[in-house]
N, C-alpha and C positions, 0 to 999 in steps of 0.2 A: 285277755285284754279287751276292754270295751272299745267301742268305735271312737269315742272322744279322745281316749289316750292314744289310740293308733294315729288319729289325725294330727294330734299334737306332736307325736314322735316324728311323723313325716315332715311336718313343718320345720321342726328343729333340725333334722338332717338336711333339708333343703337350704336352710339358712347357713349351715356349716359349709355345704358345697359351694354356695354362692360366694361366701366370704373367701373360701380357698381359691376359687376361680379369679376373684378380684385381686387377691394377693399375687397369684401367679402372673396375671396380666400386668400388675405393677412392676413385678420383677422383670418381665419381658420388656416392658416399656423402658425400664432403667438400662437394659442392655442395648436397646436400639438407639443409636445416635446418628444423627445426620452428619454428613461431612462438614468440617469446619475449616475456615480460612485461618491458617497460622501466620501468614505474612501477605501483605499487599503493598507493592511498590509501583508507582506510576511515574514514568519519566518522559518528559517532552523535550526534544531538541528542536529549536526553531532557528533555521539558517535561512536568512533572506526571505522571510515570510513563509517558508516551507517547513511545516511542522511534522516531525516524526515522533509519535507517541507510542510508548510500549508499556503494557500492563503486565507486571510479574506477580503471579499469585501462587502460593503454596497451599495445597488442600490436603487434609488428612481425613480418612474414613476409619474411625476407631471401631466401627460396628463389625459384627460377625457375618453380615450380609452385604451384598452389593447395593449401592445406592446411585441414583442418577442425580446430579446436581445441575441445575439450569441457571445460567447467567443471562440476565437481560442487560446487555452492554449497550448503553446509549452513547452514540458518537455524534459529533457535529454533522450536520446535514451534508456537507461537502466532502466528508472523509471517506477514504477507501481503506479497508483492511488489506494488509500486505503480508502478514505472517501470523500463523497460529500453530503452536507446537505443544506437545505433551512430553514431559520428561517422567518416565516411569522406571524405577529401579536404576536410575543413573543413565538410562539410555534415552536419547532424544528422538522423538518421532515427529518429523516436520509435516506440516499440512501441505496439500497439493491443491492448487486452484484448478477447478474444472468448470465446465458448463453446469448450470444450476441443477438440472435433473440428474446428471451423472454423479455429482457429489452427494446428493441426498440419498441416492440408491446405494452407494458404497457405505454410507454411515448406517443406514437401516440394516444392511446385510451384516455388518460387523456387530451391531448391537444384538441381533438375534442369536449370534454365536456366543454371546456373553463376553465379547472382547471389550477392552477399554477403548473408547472412541470419542472423538470430538467433531462437531460439525458446525460450520458457520454459514448462515445464509440470511439474506434480507428478509425481515418478517413479512413485509408486504411490498409489492413492486413499487408502489408510490411512496412508501414510508422508508426511505433509504437511510435514515439517521438512527435506526434501531436495529440491532443485531442480536440474534438468539444463539447462544453458545451452550450446547448440551454436552455434558461429560458424564459418562458412566464410570463410577469409581469402584474398583474391586474391593472386597472385604479386606480390612486391615491394611489397606494400601495407602501410599502417599503419592501424590502427583504434583508436578509443577506445571502451571498453565501460563503461557506467554502469548500475548496478543499485541500486534503492532499495526498501527494505521497511519496513513499519511493524509495531510490536508494542506492545501494552499490557502493561507489566511486571506480573507477578503476584508478590505478596508471599507468600513461603513461609518458614516457620521464622524469622520476625523480620526479613527483609530482602528487598530487590529484587535480583535477580541479572540483570545485563545481559551476555549472552554473545555474543561475536563469534568465529566459527569461521574460523581462518586455515589455508590450505593451498595456497600458490601452486605447489608442486612444483618450485621452483627458488629460487635466491638472487636477490633483487630489489634492485638498487642504490638505487632510489628507493622506499622502503617507509615507510608511516606509518599509525598508528591514532590517532584523536582521539575523545574522548568529552566532550561538554558536558552538564552537568546543571543544570537550573533547577527548583527545587521551591517549594511554597507555604509550607512550614515549614522550620525549621532542620534541616540535615543533621547528624544526631548520630552516624552511623556511616558510614565510607567506607573501603573496602579494595580493593586491586588485587593479587590473588595472582599467583604466577608462572605463566607459560604452562604448560598441562598438558594431558593427554589426558582422556577422559571416564570413566576408571576411578577411582572415588571412593577406592579404597584408596591412590592416589597423591596424594590431596588433603592439603595442609598448611594447617591452619586458622590458622596464625600468620605464616608467612613472607610477605614482601611481594615484589612484582616490582621488582627493583633497577633495571631499565632505564626503567620507567614513571615519568614526572614528574607529580606531583599538585599542583595549585594550588587555592586557595580564594579567589576574588574576593570572595565574601560568605558569610554564614552559611547562605544558602539555595542556593548555587551551587558548582559544582566544575568543574575542567577537568583531563582526563587526557591526556597525550601519551606514546605508545609508538612510538619511532622507532629500532629497532635497526639498526646499520650492517651492511654486507655482511659484514664480518669477524665481527661478533657473531652474525649468522645462520649463518655457516659453522661456528662453534663448536658449534652445535646439530646441524646436519646439512648435508652438501653438497647435499642436495635442498631446502634451505630450511626455513623454519619450518613447523610443523604442530602445531596444538593449539587450545585454548580460551583466548581472552583474556577474562577475566571482571572486571566491576566490580560490587562488592557495596556497597549503601548502604541506609540507612533514615533516617526523619525523626522529629522530635519527636512523641511520642504523649501524648494526654490522655484522660480519661474524658469525651468529649463526642460530639456528633452528627457529627463529622467535617468535611471541607471540601467545599464545592460550587463548582465552576468554572463560571462563566456567561459565555459569549461568543457574541454574534451570534445569539441565539435558541435556543441549545442549552445544556444543562447536563450536568455530570458530577459525581456525588456519590461521594466516597471515604469509607468508614467502616471504621475500625480502632481502636476504643477501647482504652485501656490502664488497668490497675488492677483488672481483674475476676478473680475466683477461678475456678479450673477446676471444672466441674460434675461430679457423680458419674456414673460410666459403667456401662453394662451391655453388655459387649463379647462378641460371639460370633465365634470364629475357625473358618472352614470351610476345611479343608486337603485338597488333592488328594494322595492317596498311591497313585495308579495306577502301573502298571508303568513308564511313561515318566519318572517322577520318580526312578528308581533312580540311585544314584551321587552325583555332586557336587551336583546340585540338591537332593536330599533332605538332604545334610549342611548345605548353606547354609541351607535352610529351618529345620532344627533349631537351627542356631546363632542365626539371627535370632529365632526364637520364644523361645529361652532369654533373650535380652536384652530382648525385649518383655515377657515375663512379669515381669521384675524391675521394670518401669516401673509395674505396677499398684499402686494404693494402697488403703489401708484405706477402706472405704465403696464401693468398686467391686465389681461382680459380673462373672463371666465363665464361659465354657464353651468346649469345643473339640469340633468335629465333624470326623472324618476320613472320607474316602470314596474308594472305587475303584468296583468293581461293587456293593459293599455300603456301608452307612452305619453308622458306629459313633460313640458319644459317649464323651468322657472321663468325664463324670458322667452315666451313663444314668439316666433317670427324673427328671432335674432340668433345668430350662431354664437356670439359671445359679446359681453358688455364690459366696458372699462371699469376698473376698480375705483370706487369712490366711497366715501363714508355712507352715502345713501344706498348705494348698490349692495354694500356689505350688510347693512342693517336689514334691507329687504330680503336678502338671501338667507340670513339667519332666521328670520321669521318664517320664511317658506319651509326651511328644514324643520323648524320646531313644529309645524303643522302637518308634517308628513304622517300618513296613517298606513299601517300594514294591512293589505287585503288583496285577494285575487291570485292569479296564476303568475307564471314567469316567462315573459316574452323576451328572451335574451337576444334572439336574432334581430328582432325589430329595433330594440333599444340600441344595440351596438352599431347596427347599420345606420341608424339615425344620427348617432354621435359622430361617426366617421364622416358622414356627409356634411355635417355642420362644421367640423374642423377644416375639411378641405375647402368648403365654400368661403372661409375667412382666412385666406392665406396671402393677403395683400401686403402685410407688413413683415418685419424681420423678427417677430416674436417666435419663440420656440413652442410648437404644439405638443401637448401632453394629454393623454386620455387615461383617467383613473376609473376603473370599472369594479364595482363591488357587488357580489351576490352571495346568497347563502344556499342556493339551490342548483338545479340543473335544468336544461331545457324541458319545458312542459311536455309530457308524454303526448305524442301525436302532433306536436308543434311542427317539427320537421326533423329530418335526419341530421345528426350531429356533424357528420362530415360535410353535409350541404351547408350548414351554418358557417363552418370554418372556411369553406370555399367561397361563399358569398362575401364574407368580410374581407378576406385576403384579396379578392378580385376588386373590391370597391376601394380598398386602401392603396390607391395608386401612388401616393407620395410616401408610403411607409411610415405613417404617423405612429410613434411609440404608444402601445396599448399595454397598460399595467393592470393586472387583475388581482383582486383580493378575494380569496376563498374563505368565506366566513362560516366557521362551524363544520361539524362532521357531515352535514347534509349536502354540502357543496361538492360539485364534481371537479375535483382539483386536477385530474388528468386532462379533462377538457379545457379548463382555464389555462393550464400550462401550455398546451398546444396552441391555444388561441393567442396567447401573448408572444410565444416564441415565433409564431408565423407573422407577427406584426411588431417586431423590433422591441419587444418588452420582455417582462418576466412576471411570473405569478408568485404570490406569497400566501401562506396559510395564516389566517387570523383565528386563534383558538377562542372558543366560548369560555370566558373566565372573567374575573372581576377587572382584569386589566385590558380588556379588548379595545377600549377606546385609546389606551396608551399604545397598543400595538398598531392601531390605525394611524395615529399621528406620527408614530415613529417611521412607518413605511413612507408616509407623505414626505417627511423630512429627508429621506434618502433620495427620492426621485424628483423633488420639486425644484431644486436649485441647479439649473444647468449652467455650467461655466463655459463649455465649448461644445458646439454641435458639429455633426458631420466630420468626426475625427478620422483622419486617414494616416496610417504609418506607411512610409516608403523606404525600402531597403534596396541597395544596388543589386541588379540582377546577378552579378557575378559573385555575390557574397553568400546568398542563402539558396537552399534547395526549395524551389517554389512549392512543390506538393507536400512539403513537411511543415510549412508555416501555418500558424493558427490565424484566427480572424485578424485582419488589419484595418477593418472599417467598423466604426462604432457610431451609432446615431447620436449619442450624447456622452459627455463626461460630466458627472455630477460632483458637486462640492462634497468633500469628505470621502470620496471613493478612490479607486485606482484602476487603471487599464493595464492589462498584461498581454504581451505578445511573445510567442516562443516559436522556435524552429531549429532546423539543422543547418550547419554551415557547409559551404562547398569544400572548404579546406579546414581540416581539424586543427591545423596550426595557426589559423587566423585569429588575430586578437584585436583587429580594428574593424568596426562595422559602422560605416557612415549611415546615418538615418535622418530622415526629414519627417516632420509631423505637421500636418495641415489641418485646419479647422476654421470654424466661424465663431468669433467671440463677440462680446458686447461692444468691442471697439473695431469690429470688422474682421478681415482675414487675419488669422493667426498662423505664423510659421515658426517652428522651432527646429533647429538643426543640431546635430552632434557629429563631430568628426572622429569620434572614438575616444575622446578624453575622459568620458564617463565609464569606459569599459572596466569591468571588474574581473579581470582574468588572473589576478595575482593578489587576492584579498588576504590581508593579515588576519587569519582566524585566531581568535582568542583562545588560549589554553586556560581553562578554568581550574583554579587551585583545588586540589583534592578530587578532581574528576578523573577517575581511572578507567571509566567505561564509556567512552564517547559512543553515542547512539546513531551517528550518521557520518557517512563518508563524504567529505566536501566534493570529491571528484565526481560523485554521482548525482549531485543536486540538480544541475541544469537538465540532464537527460530525464531524471525522474519527474521534474516539473513539466517538461515537454510531453511525456507520456500521459501524465495526469490531466493536463489541460486538453490534450488531443482527445482523450476518451470522453471527457466532459462535453466537449463540443460535438463529438460524433453522436452522443446520446441526445443532445439537443437537436442536432440536424435530423435525427431519425424521427423525433416528434414533429418537426416542421414538415417533413416530407409526406406527400400524399400518395405517391406511386409506390405500390407494395414491393415491386422488384427492387427499386432503389433502397427502400427501407430495409429489405433483407440484406442487401449488400453492405449497407452502413452497419447493421447489426453484426455481420460477420467480421468486418474490420475492427469494430470496437471490441468484440469478444477476443479476437486474435491478439490485440494489443494488451487487453486485460490479462490474458493467459501468459503472454510474454513477460510482462512486468509484475506478475503475481498480485494483481489488484482484484479484490472482491468488489464487484460492481453489481448493479441490478441484473446483469446478464450472467454472472458467475457466482460460484460458491467455493468454499474451501473445506476440505475434509482431511483428517488425520486419523489413521487406524493403526493399532498395534497388531502386527501380523500374528497368525496362529503359530504356536511353538512347533518347530519341525525338528525331528531327530537328525542330527548331523553325525555321521560316523567317521572316526579317525581312519584314514586309509591304511595306516599301519596295522590295524586290528583285523580288518576283513576286506579283502580286495573286491569281492563280488558285491558285498553290501555297499561299499563305497561307490561303485559304478552305478548301481541303481539309484543311489541318493542323488548323484549328479544328474543323471538323465531324467529323473522325476521332476526336475526343475528347482529343487531346493538348492540355494546357492548362497554363499556368504555375502554380506553387504546389502542384501535386498531390504532389510529392515530400515537401513539408513538412507540408501541412495536409490532405491527403487529401480527404474528403468534407465539409469544413467548410461549413456553410450560411451563413456570415457574410460580408457584403460591403457595399460602397457602390456605388450605381448613379447614374444621371444626376440632377442637380439639387441636391446629391447625396442619395441616400437610403441608409439603413443597414439592415442585417439583423443581429440580435443573437440568439445562442442563449443563453437565460438558464436559470438553475436554477429548477426548479419547473414548467417547461413542456416538453412533448415537442416542440412546434412553436416555431420561432423567432418573434421579434417584429421587425417592420420599421417604419421611419418615415422621412419625408422631412425634409430640411433645405433650405428654399427660400432659398439663399444668393445673394449678388450677386458678380459678378467683382471680385476684389480683397479680398474678405472673408478674414480669417485666423482659422481656427477652432481653439479649444482642444480637441483630441481627448483627450489624456491629460495630467494634471499630478499629480505625486506629490512633495510637499515632503520626504517622509521618504527615499525612495530617490533623489530628485534627478532623476528621469527625467521629461521632458516631451516631448509630441509635438504639433505644430501642423500645419495643412494650409491652403493658400491656394487659393481658388476661382478657376478660369478658365472662360471660355465659348468656344463655337465662334466662328469668325470670321464676320463679317457680309459675305458676298459676294453679288453679284447672283444667282448660281446657288443659293445657300442660301436667299436671300429668296424666290426663285421656288418652291423645294421646300416651304418652310414655308407659303406661301400655298396651294399645291396641297393640302396636308394639313390645312388649318385651316378650319373653318366660321366662325370668328369671328376675322377678321384683326386685330381690335383687341387680341387677347390673344396675338399672336405673341411668342414668347420664344426666345432662344438657349439651348440646353442647357448646363448647367454641369457641371464636373468638378473633381477634385483635380488641380491643376497643379504644386504644390510641397509637399513634406513636409520639415519640420525636426524632427530628433530630437536632444535634448540629455540628457546624464546621465553621471555618474561621470567628469567631466573630458573627455568626448568630445562633439564637436559635428558633426552630420551634416546635409547638405542634399541633397535629391533633386529633380530635374526630369526630364522625359522625354528631355532632351538629354544631360545628364551628372549627375554627383553629386560631392560634396566631403566630405572628412573632415578636420577641423581645418584647413580652408583649402586642402588639397591637392586638385587637380582630377583626376577619373578618368572614363573612358569606360565606358558600360554593357556594351559587347561584350567587354571584357577579363575574364579569369578570375582573380580575386584572392582571397587569404585573408590579410587584413590585421588588424592589432591596434593599437588605440589605448588606451594604459594597460592596463586589464584587459578591455576590450570588443573582441570579435571582429566583423569584418565580412567576409562571405563572398559572393562573386558566383558565379553558375552558369555564366558564360561564354557564355550564349545571348543576353544582353542583355535578359532578361525578369524576373529576380528577384534580390533582394539580401536576405540574412539578417543581422540585427543581433543578436548574442548578448551580452547583458550578464552579468557574473559572478554576479549575484544572482538567477538563475533567471527572467530575462525574455528571451524570444525574439520579436523583431519581424520582419516580412517586408514589404518594399516591392516591388510588382509594377508593371512598366511595360507599358502597352497602347499599341502603335503604330498608325498609320493607313496604309492603302494610298494609292497616288498619286491614285486617283480620289476617295477620301474626303478627302484633303487639298485637292483642287481644289474640293470641296464646302464647304470651310471648317471641316471637322471637325478637331479638334486631338488630339494624343496626350495621354494622361493617366496618372495613377498610382492604385494601390490600396494600402491599408495594412491589415496583419493583425497581430493579437496572437495569436501561436501558443502561447506559454507566459507566464503572468502571475503565477507564484507569488511573484516578488520585489516586486510592487507592494504597497504598504502599505495599511492600513486607511483612510488618509486620501486615497486616490487619487480624483481628480475629473476633470472634463472630459466631453465628450459620450459618449465610450466608457468613460473611466476610472470614472465613477460606477456604471456598469452591471456592473463586475467583481464586485460583491457584492450585486447587487439580486436579490430573489426575487419572482417573479410567478406567480400561480396563476390557473387558469381556473375561474371559479365556475359559469357556465352558458352554454349556446349556444342559438341559435334561428335559423330560416330566415326571411329577409325578402327578398322579390322574387328568390328563387332563390339568394341569397347567405347564407353562414353568418356570423352575427355572434356575438361572445362578450363576456362581461363579465370583465374582468381585474382582479385585485387586486394592487396594487403594494405591497410591503413591504420591510423590510430596512434598507438604508442611506439612509433618508429620514426627514425629521422626523415625518411622519405617514403613516398608511396611506391610499392613494389608490385610487379605482375609476375605470376607464375602459372605453370600448367600442371594439372592434376588429373588422375584417372579415377573413375567411380568404381568402388569395390566394397567389400565387407570385411569386418574383423569380428572375432568372437569376444564378447564381453564376459569375462569370468565372474564378474560381480553379479550379473543377472542371468548368466548362461544363455545369452541370446546373441545372434549375429547383429552387428551394428553397421549400417551403410556409412561409408565415409569417402571423402576425396583424398586419394593417396598422393602425398608429396614425396618425391624421390630425393636421394642424395642427402641423407641426414637432415631433412627439413630445410634444404637450402632455399633462401629467399623468404621462407616463412619465419625462420628464426633470425635474430640479429647475429651477425658474425658466423662462425663455424663451430663444429663440434668441440674442438680443442679449447675454445674460449670458456667452456663450461666444466672443464676438468679442475677439480680441487687437488692441488699438488700435495698438501700436507694434511694427513687424516685428522690431526688435532687442531688445524687452523680454523679460524672463524670465517665463514663465507661472506665475502663482500663482492659487490659488483657495481659498476657504474650505471647510472640511470640511462636507460636506452630509449625512453619515450614515455608515452602516456598509456594508461591501463584501461582495459575494457573488461567487464564482468562476464564470467562464464563458469561452468563447473567442469573440472577435469579430474582424471585419475591416472594412476600408474599401476600396472599389474603384470602378470606374466602368463605364459602359455605352458601347457603341460607337455 
């Protein structure tokens, strides 16, 4: 074969190989599929301005390899994430809020091991309205993703705007957005504009969303449904919907002291009076004209200032300071000039002639502005300083902390300073601290075609002062002073709302006299309320067809209190210059965030599916069983982690209550055959009962008891939970250590099941140790089986059950029973002392009880069989006397087939509890 033929043959073979490789790659690409969203439901429940929004997303990975899916979840700037869960194989893995670094470390560790994991943290410390959620989806796996966040809606320019950011990046066949609104007053304005982006120039103030369906069950409520079909989504984009779904609304306003929401020992006061005239203003504009403002930013600022100057009225005063490396004033030698046609025309021409050049002398410009405003304080006009910059203090100009200290020291009258951070180059953190230290706030202005609209919109928010120096006064014997939020506000602006919240001295209190003082255009303003506006028994609308309420009315006031308190602590930390005090504020804010499960700039949330651990049935191998228990593998850890709540022999309970860092435990000295009312809720319809059993009386057990007893006359057989019955929402469940039934159908513990009865899910783990019961109204219960070894059975020891309340949000205010009544009980530790080497404490029991009770408890420990760890607790003697309402016999269910009913014994407080047994 000659050389030319050889070359041709080689080229031919190379072409075949190349084509084959390309074909193989195409085949591989065909098999590789990214996870896809099979359903996306977003639901918002707005109760008295407080919004609870939950995103439900089902994701399927059809590929043969693991894939990580990253969600960029955009939230309102003021929102806090409160829940993040993964449901994998029918088992729910809840997220845990931790300090930021600890959460990220746990997620990274789980991901390296190849476990399915999810992690939430703020993308940047200053950009708290964007959250990154990363989920590693196993091959051929399906997961359900649930994200919940809270937001107290802010009233701006006359309405509340509730915004839901939609961006699934694909067409979703099962897509739905629902918004439920319940208010205290008549809803007088309600609008749902079309889906849009965040560029205000594209905003249409008249057009309605044609796909959204709006219904009004009552004058104080509304329901919005947005459910575009796959075809309607494709008309927008083949990549699916992307934009802002906004609901705008407002309520009836009057010239009064506002509304006070009182629930369960907490109050929230909303103040937004109507009918007041705008006060005269003394406005100083401080404008950055440094070199970085050249081009479009300068043109947009000039356009916005022209429109703003047209808004000034006769009786107002104003001036303009421009600064780069130097400082110049429009009217030099004067602090402010009266508004006239001539002064407005002159100011417009001055703004039109501004040129961008030079450096950024922030310190000098703001100091000059504050001095000018303070020098002209002879009349009763309201001073306002509006400061705009696109940069940061010039390098070498001076230390940033020094600038803040200089301005704060000079602003002796506390003149409000509002800062506008224009573009990415501005130091927003610095401007935020600057404004907070001077009775104002900062706002970002984004570089876009609508920047001038953003500027004028901000001016509209802060320019019309209706009341200045607003002060709220509550009687000293009604509120706990160190729990109340800010009660002094420099200004109340038209179209806004002031909110004060705190805790009450008496949880049964329903009347809160309040006085509000301030200065208005007509002089001193005083508004009083004797309690007639108190909302302690609001008629909450039941929405037709709504089977899954997303929020519990009894928790609203407390949740708002925690939310507002954390927000104010974060602001206080920015204001504070002493590092020790800043650290203390950070610690308190972090503590509250962890307590109420809020993801804030100081915390993150992580959820991890634990590694599979081999659990051995004790009946098969006693030695293996012992090693499994002592190695730390224990039932229930996947769902309840380090929960300190359980029931031990006789049986005794441990309850983690709100108000105490340490759990409370108590014994119930039951008799075999007793059927106990653990939980009964007539509202949700869920009830739980437990039947007591005892060890068997064998010759060997009698001998062992005698050997371990100094007083044979008091020999007793240990008792346990032998049967648990759960009923609710048309589902009836019964559990024994041998088997369990659902609606009469018999099942074995060892089987792995994911069953459904009506809308209730029942999931078994396949190990024969735990079963989760998931009700659709945010109630998650767990039953754990504790088996015995062969030698233990010969001793007469019997298998037994444990019962856990993992999530109790769906239980109503009226819940009772041994555990149910403690869901809303508050216990505080008043004092402790050492007696005979033991720590004893005085506990104060409040909340859902007819009267406040005091009791004595001793500090000890109990073994938590769910986590195989000792749990410290305050031990309450004599069947939980004074801790529980009534006595032990009040919780006996006489007829095994009877429905559990109970009288309402008071108000509820949220905790997590469990029932279990001892070996």
